[in-house]
C-alpha positions in Angstrom: -219.8 -126.5 -127.0 -223.6 -126.7 -126.1 -226.2 -124.9 -128.8 -228.1 -122.3 -126.3 -230.7 -122.4 -128.2 -231.4 -126.2 -128.1 -234.6 -127.2 -126.5 -234.2 -128.3 -122.8 -234.2 -132.1 -122.3 -236.3 -133.8 -119.9 -236.7 -137.9 -119.0 -240.6 -137.6 -118.5 -242.8 -134.7 -119.3 -245.9 -134.8 -117.2 -249.3 -133.2 -118.8 -251.4 -131.8 -115.8 -250.8 -131.3 -112.1 -254.2 -132.6 -110.5 -253.4 -135.2 -107.5 -252.4 -138.1 -110.4 -249.7 -135.9 -112.2 -248.5 -134.7 -108.7 -248.1 -138.0 -107.1 -246.5 -139.4 -110.6 -244.0 -136.4 -110.2 -243.5 -137.1 -106.6 -242.5 -141.1 -107.6 -240.2 -139.8 -110.0 -238.5 -137.5 -108.3 -238.1 -140.6 -105.9 -236.5 -142.2 -108.8 -233.7 -139.9 -109.8 -235.8 -139.0 -113.2 -235.4 -135.8 -114.7 -239.1 -134.2 -114.9 -241.4 -131.6 -115.9 -245.3 -131.2 -115.1 -246.6 -128.8 -117.4 -250.4 -127.6 -115.8 -252.5 -125.3 -117.8 -254.2 -123.3 -114.7 -252.0 -120.8 -112.5 -253.2 -122.2 -109.1 -255.0 -125.4 -107.6 -258.3 -125.4 -108.3 -260.2 -124.2 -105.5 -263.4 -126.3 -105.6 -263.5 -130.0 -104.4 -264.2 -132.6 -107.0 -262.8 -136.2 -105.5 -263.4 -136.7 -101.7 -262.6 -140.3 -101.1 -259.0 -142.0 -101.4 -258.3 -145.7 -99.5 -255.4 -147.1 -97.8 -253.4 -148.3 -100.8 -253.4 -144.5 -102.2 -252.2 -143.7 -98.5 -249.9 -146.1 -98.8 -248.6 -144.4 -101.9 -248.6 -141.4 -100.1 -246.4 -142.6 -97.6 -244.0 -143.8 -100.2 -243.1 -140.4 -101.7 -242.7 -139.3 -97.8 -245.8 -137.1 -97.5 -248.1 -139.2 -95.6 -247.6 -137.2 -92.2 -248.2 -134.0 -94.1 -251.8 -135.4 -95.2 -252.9 -137.0 -92.0 -253.9 -133.7 -90.5 -256.1 -132.6 -93.6 -258.5 -135.8 -93.6 -260.9 -137.6 -91.8 -261.8 -141.7 -91.5 -264.6 -142.8 -93.3 -267.1 -145.2 -91.2 -268.5 -146.1 -95.0 -271.9 -145.8 -96.7 -275.3 -146.7 -96.1 -278.0 -147.6 -99.1 -281.3 -146.5 -98.2 -284.9 -146.9 -99.8 -287.1 -144.4 -100.2 -288.8 -145.1 -97.0 -285.1 -145.1 -95.2 -284.5 -148.7 -94.8 -281.1 -150.0 -95.0 -280.8 -152.0 -98.4 -276.9 -152.4 -98.1 -274.7 -151.9 -95.5 -271.0 -151.1 -96.8 -269.5 -150.4 -93.6 -265.7 -150.0 -93.4 -263.5 -151.0 -90.4 -262.1 -148.4 -88.3 -259.1 -150.5 -87.9 -255.7 -150.8 -89.8 -255.9 -152.9 -92.8 -252.6 -155.0 -94.3 -251.8 -152.1 -95.9 -250.9 -150.4 -92.7 -253.6 -147.9 -93.0 -257.1 -147.5 -92.8 -259.3 -148.7 -95.6 -261.5 -145.2 -96.2 -260.7 -141.4 -95.9 -262.2 -138.3 -96.6 -260.2 -135.3 -98.1 -260.7 -131.9 -99.6 -259.1 -132.2 -102.9 -257.4 -128.7 -102.9 -255.8 -129.4 -99.5 -254.5 -133.1 -100.9 -252.9 -131.3 -104.5 -251.0 -128.3 -101.8 -249.4 -131.3 -100.1 -248.7 -133.2 -103.1 -247.6 -129.9 -105.0 -245.2 -128.4 -102.3 -243.9 -131.9 -102.1 -242.2 -131.5 -105.6 -239.9 -129.0 -104.3 -238.1 -131.7 -102.3 -236.8 -133.0 -105.9 -233.9 -130.7 -107.8 -234.6 -132.5 -110.7 -238.4 -132.0 -111.1 -239.8 -128.6 -112.2 -243.2 -127.5 -112.3 -244.8 -125.2 -115.1 -247.6 -123.7 -114.5 -249.8 -121.5 -116.8 -248.0 -123.5 -119.6 -250.5 -124.9 -122.6 -249.3 -128.3 -124.5 -250.5 -127.7 -127.7 -248.4 -130.1 -130.2 -246.4 -133.5 -129.5 -244.1 -135.2 -131.7 -242.7 -138.2 -131.1 -239.6 -139.8 -133.2 -237.3 -142.6 -132.1 -235.6 -140.8 -129.9 -238.1 -138.6 -127.8 -240.7 -136.2 -128.2 -241.2 -132.7 -129.1 -243.1 -131.3 -126.6 -244.3 -127.9 -127.5 -246.5 -125.4 -125.4 -247.6 -121.6 -124.8 -246.5 -119.8 -121.5 -250.2 -118.3 -121.0 -248.6 -115.6 -118.6 -246.9 -114.0 -121.5 -247.6 -115.7 -124.7 -244.2 -117.2 -125.3 -243.8 -120.2 -127.3 -241.3 -122.9 -125.8 -240.3 -126.1 -126.8 -238.6 -129.1 -124.9 -237.7 -132.6 -125.4 -238.6 -135.6 -123.4 -237.8 -139.3 -123.5 -241.8 -139.8 -122.6 -244.7 -137.7 -122.0 -247.3 -138.9 -119.5 -250.9 -137.6 -120.2 -252.6 -136.9 -116.6 -254.7 -134.1 -118.0 -258.1 -135.5 -117.5 -260.9 -136.7 -119.5 -260.8 -134.3 -122.6 -257.0 -135.4 -122.7 -254.8 -133.8 -125.6 -252.3 -136.8 -125.0 -254.9 -139.0 -125.7 -255.7 -137.3 -129.0 -252.1 -137.7 -129.6 -252.0 -141.1 -128.9 -255.2 -141.4 -131.3 -257.2 -143.9 -128.7 -260.7 -144.5 -128.9 -262.6 -145.3 -125.8 -264.5 -148.1 -125.0 -268.2 -147.5 -123.2 -269.3 -149.2 -120.3 -272.9 -148.0 -120.9 -273.3 -145.7 -118.0 -273.6 -142.0 -118.8 -276.1 -140.1 -116.5 -276.4 -136.2 -115.5 -275.8 -135.5 -111.7 -276.3 -132.3 -110.1 -273.1 -131.5 -107.6 -273.5 -129.7 -104.7 -271.0 -128.7 -102.3 -271.8 -126.8 -99.1 -270.4 -125.2 -96.0 -272.3 -125.7 -92.8 -272.6 -122.9 -90.6 -273.6 -124.5 -87.6 -273.0 -128.3 -86.7 -275.5 -130.5 -88.0 -274.9 -133.8 -86.3 -277.8 -135.5 -87.1 -276.2 -135.6 -90.8 -274.2 -138.3 -90.1 -270.7 -139.4 -90.7 -271.7 -142.4 -93.3 -272.3 -141.6 -96.8 -275.6 -142.5 -97.5 -277.2 -143.6 -100.9 -280.7 -142.5 -101.5 -282.3 -145.3 -103.6 -285.2 -143.4 -104.3 -286.9 -143.8 -107.6 -288.1 -140.4 -107.8 -285.1 -139.4 -107.4 -281.9 -141.0 -106.4 -279.7 -139.0 -104.5 -276.2 -138.8 -102.7 -274.9 -137.6 -99.4 -271.5 -137.4 -98.2 -270.0 -136.2 -94.9 -266.6 -134.1 -96.2 -263.9 -132.6 -93.7 -264.6 -130.0 -90.9 -268.1 -128.4 -92.1 -267.9 -129.8 -95.5 -271.4 -131.6 -96.8 -272.2 -132.7 -100.4 -275.0 -134.1 -102.1 -275.4 -135.0 -105.4 -278.8 -135.4 -106.7 -280.2 -137.4 -110.4 -281.1 -134.7 -113.0 -284.6 -136.1 -114.3 -284.3 -136.9 -118.3 -287.0 -133.7 -118.7 -284.9 -131.0 -116.7 -282.4 -128.4 -118.1 -279.1 -128.9 -116.8 -278.6 -124.7 -116.1 -282.0 -124.3 -114.4 -281.6 -127.2 -112.2 -278.4 -125.7 -111.0 -279.8 -122.5 -110.1 -279.8 -121.2 -106.5 -283.7 -121.7 -106.1 -284.1 -125.1 -107.4 -280.8 -126.3 -105.5 -282.4 -125.0 -102.4 -285.6 -126.6 -103.3 -284.2 -130.4 -103.6 -281.8 -130.1 -100.9 -284.9 -129.0 -98.4 -285.2 -132.5 -97.3 -281.9 -131.7 -95.0 -281.1 -128.1 -94.7 -282.2 -124.6 -95.5 -280.0 -121.4 -96.0 -279.9 -121.1 -92.2 -277.7 -123.9 -92.3 -275.6 -123.5 -95.1 -273.8 -121.8 -97.7 -273.5 -123.2 -101.4 -269.8 -123.5 -102.5 -270.6 -124.8 -105.5 -273.8 -126.3 -107.6 -273.3 -127.8 -111.3 -274.3 -130.6 -113.1 -271.9 -133.5 -114.3 -272.6 -136.1 -116.7 -270.8 -139.2 -115.0 -269.4 -141.6 -117.4 -268.1 -145.1 -117.7 -264.8 -145.0 -120.2 -262.0 -146.9 -120.8 -259.5 -145.6 -123.4 -258.3 -148.5 -125.8 -254.7 -147.5 -126.1 -252.9 -146.3 -123.1 -249.6 -146.1 -124.7 -248.3 -144.9 -128.2 -244.6 -145.4 -128.5 -243.4 -142.5 -126.1 -246.8 -141.1 -125.0 -248.8 -142.5 -122.5 -251.7 -141.7 -120.4 -252.8 -142.0 -116.6 -256.0 -141.2 -114.4 -259.3 -139.7 -116.2 -257.6 -139.5 -119.4 -257.4 -143.1 -119.4 -260.8 -143.8 -117.5 -263.4 -142.5 -116.2 -266.0 -144.1 -113.4 -269.2 -142.8 -112.1 -268.3 -142.0 -108.7 -270.3 -144.8 -106.1 -267.5 -146.6 -105.5 -265.2 -143.6 -104.5 -262.6 -145.0 -106.9 -261.8 -142.2 -109.9 -259.2 -140.9 -108.2 -257.7 -143.9 -106.4 -257.4 -145.4 -110.0 -255.2 -142.7 -110.9 -253.0 -143.0 -108.1 -252.4 -146.8 -108.5 -251.9 -145.9 -112.6 -249.0 -143.6 -111.2 -247.5 -146.0 -108.7 -247.7 -149.0 -111.4 -245.8 -146.5 -114.0 -243.2 -144.4 -112.1 -240.9 -147.7 -111.1 -241.0 -149.1 -114.5 -240.4 -145.5 -115.8 -237.4 -145.1 -113.6 -236.1 -148.9 -114.5 -236.2 -147.6 -118.3 -234.4 -144.2 -117.6 -232.0 -145.0 -114.9 -231.1 -148.4 -115.3 -231.6 -149.4 -119.1 -234.1 -151.6 -119.0 -236.2 -152.2 -122.3 -238.7 -149.7 -123.1 -240.9 -152.9 -124.0 -241.4 -153.1 -120.1 -244.4 -150.6 -120.6 -246.0 -152.8 -122.3 -247.4 -154.3 -118.5 -248.8 -151.3 -118.3 -251.8 -151.4 -119.5 -252.3 -154.7 -119.2 -251.8 -154.8 -115.7 -254.0 -152.1 -114.9 -256.7 -152.0 -117.2 -258.4 -155.1 -115.9 -258.2 -153.9 -112.5 -259.7 -150.4 -113.2 -262.4 -152.2 -115.1 -263.5 -154.6 -112.4 -263.8 -151.4 -110.5 -265.5 -149.5 -113.0 -267.9 -152.6 -113.6 -268.9 -152.6 -109.8 -269.5 -149.0 -109.5 -272.0 -149.1 -112.7 -274.0 -152.2 -110.8 -273.9 -149.8 -107.5 -275.1 -147.3 -109.5 -278.3 -149.5 -110.8 -279.0 -150.2 -107.1 -279.1 -146.1 -106.1 -281.7 -145.7 -109.1 -283.6 -148.7 -108.0 -283.2 -150.2 -111.9 -281.3 -153.1 -111.0 -281.7 -153.7 -107.2 -281.2 -157.6 -107.6 -277.7 -157.1 -109.7 -276.2 -154.6 -107.2 -277.3 -156.7 -104.0 -275.6 -159.8 -106.1 -272.6 -157.9 -105.5 -272.9 -158.5 -101.3 -273.6 -161.2 -98.7 -277.1 -161.9 -98.0 -277.9 -162.3 -94.1 -280.8 -163.3 -92.3 -283.0 -160.2 -91.6 -280.6 -157.6 -92.3 -279.5 -155.3 -94.7 -277.0 -157.1 -97.4 -273.5 -156.7 -96.3 -271.1 -155.4 -99.4 -267.5 -156.4 -99.0 -265.6 -155.2 -101.7 -262.5 -157.0 -102.6 -259.6 -155.2 -104.3 -259.1 -156.4 -107.9 -255.9 -158.4 -109.0 -253.3 -157.0 -111.6 -253.9 -157.9 -115.3 -251.4 -159.9 -117.0 -247.9 -158.4 -117.0 -245.0 -158.9 -115.0 -246.2 -160.9 -112.2 -245.0 -164.2 -112.3 -249.2 -165.9 -112.7 -248.7 -169.6 -111.8 -247.4 -168.9 -108.8 -249.3 -168.5 -105.2 -250.4 -164.7 -104.7 -248.7 -163.0 -107.8 -250.4 -160.1 -108.5 -252.1 -159.5 -104.9 -251.0 -156.8 -102.9 -248.7 -157.7 -100.2 -249.1 -156.3 -96.5 -247.1 -153.6 -94.8 -245.4 -155.0 -91.8 -244.5 -153.5 -88.2 -240.8 -153.7 -87.8 -239.5 -154.2 -84.5 -238.0 -150.8 -84.2 -241.7 -149.2 -84.7 -241.4 -148.1 -88.2 -243.5 -149.4 -90.9 -241.9 -151.6 -93.3 -242.4 -149.5 -96.7 -240.2 -146.5 -94.9 -237.0 -149.1 -94.6 -237.8 -150.6 -98.3 -238.5 -147.7 -100.3 -240.1 -147.6 -103.7 -237.8 -150.2 -104.8 -238.2 -154.3 -104.7 -238.1 -156.5 -101.4 -237.5 -160.2 -101.3 -239.6 -161.3 -97.9 -238.1 -164.7 -96.3 -238.3 -166.3 -92.8 -234.4 -165.7 -92.5 -231.9 -165.3 -94.8 -230.0 -168.5 -93.9 -232.8 -170.2 -95.6 -231.5 -169.5 -99.3 -227.7 -169.6 -100.3 -226.1 -166.7 -100.1 -225.5 -166.8 -104.1 -229.4 -166.3 -104.3 -229.5 -163.2 -101.1 -226.6 -161.3 -102.7 -226.9 -161.9 -106.7 -228.9 -158.4 -107.3 -227.0 -155.6 -105.6 -229.4 -153.1 -104.2 -232.3 -155.8 -103.7 -233.7 -155.0 -100.3 -234.2 -158.5 -97.9 -236.7 -158.2 -95.0 -236.8 -161.1 -92.7 -238.7 -162.5 -89.7 -236.0 -160.8 -87.7 -236.8 -157.1 -89.0 -241.0 -158.1 -88.5 -242.7 -160.6 -86.8 -245.2 -160.6 -89.0 -243.1 -161.5 -92.1 -243.1 -165.6 -91.3 -246.5 -165.6 -90.3 -247.5 -164.1 -93.5 -245.2 -166.7 -95.5 -246.1 -169.7 -93.6 -250.1 -168.9 -93.4 -249.6 -168.7 -97.7 -247.4 -171.9 -97.6 -244.6 -170.1 -99.1 -240.8 -169.3 -98.2 -240.4 -166.5 -100.1 -242.2 -163.7 -101.8 -240.8 -160.8 -103.8 -242.8 -157.7 -103.8 -242.0 -155.0 -106.4 -242.1 -151.3 -105.9 -246.0 -150.9 -106.1 -246.5 -153.3 -103.6 -247.8 -155.8 -105.9 -246.4 -159.6 -105.6 -244.4 -160.3 -108.6 -244.0 -164.0 -107.4 -243.0 -166.1 -104.6 -240.9 -169.6 -104.4 -240.9 -172.6 -102.0 -237.1 -173.7 -102.5 -233.9 -172.1 -104.1 -234.7 -173.2 -107.8 -238.2 -170.8 -107.8 -236.2 -168.5 -106.1 -233.7 -168.1 -108.7 -236.5 -167.8 -111.3 -237.9 -164.6 -109.0 -234.7 -163.2 -108.6 -233.7 -163.0 -112.2 -236.9 -161.5 -112.9 -236.3 -158.3 -111.4 -234.2 -156.9 -114.7 -232.6 -154.5 -113.9 -232.6 -154.1 -110.3 -234.8 -150.9 -109.2 -233.5 -149.9 -105.6 -234.8 -146.6 -104.8 -234.2 -145.0 -101.5 -236.7 -144.0 -99.1 -238.6 -140.6 -99.0 -238.7 -140.8 -95.2 
């Protein structure tokens, strides 16, 4: 007979219910993992914070079956322009308005509370995912069999404990989980105070434009961002001799905004001084404790990749946790999490720092070096997504560690909707390889040129006959013959087939 006083047991406890924690919980729900999300706050934070995500994030939201619910809440971004003090363009970072190989657009703008509401609402689909609000975690004690998680229910002061196989800290820059891991931070050297002002326009101001604008004015650098609906944001540098509290007072805020808008045009929703940091945790895992999102890394906002990096963390981590919890994979599979994600996020942070140099006009040449010079025209910036760091990808093979495209199936669906959050083998025809190879992994989905015309074209373009793609859509490895295919197949240990959420 079970001891009624024994603590409840979960496979995974997530600390923090922001976009990263909620995305991770949805992915774990898809994997069939018993998950508890503990969040200190009662409800979604009502003010905007992150305002941009990319095609790869949207692909993750598609994976958890929430893209259609998110689409009405977002707008496409045309990109970002860098202007000098005289309004001349220094750098053109326009984004194409066509679909990328990910199957989505390259850049979206959103209102964070709207996104969080969709992600949190999505958790109700999973009976094995539990959400605890007003739950303040204060202690984590791990042993060989799991983690004792203690928290206070702030609504009634009750102290509770649960057992977890793993605890993931999605609890932000001041992460409690990171303190229990004992990780220091690597400082990449960028620390600047900026005044962030969110406004709601009272009337149309089409002249403000849809592009994000970086005003590279040495007197006071500033950023303008078009939000959804009537929302607009300015981020303005705080000068060294200015007091953070004084500069956020209403009179001073309107003085700083006077170049663009007046109180007749808009109402201030929020004005607060933030220090933008560039930090990466040295240790993302200690046994059964792991970090994701801002608890693991913090970036200046100039690339719009802060939240995106956390969503990528969640997509990398969830299927590995699922393989361990559900399929009996070895726990050292989690050793590949930091090794793959850290170099990727570091490259984005370093580019954001270089762009910050351009905005502050302290290092224009360094920033422009990231772009492509054009005669009698602004430098055109093209940002390529970094590759995964070393881990599971078979790095000696073409395309290993690259993102695989999403294909349009002949029935009109996107290929991820058929594949689900699982491995998939891309081949031109199933007959190309022996039936032993094709069927040796129960649950390994196979996508062929018969399913989607683009599959064969993509394989031929890269001189390969097959590619094995992981659940997070990165290429694990490729093959040119049966022997290389055998090597790929054995790399999935064990299979991780998860049905589609669509």
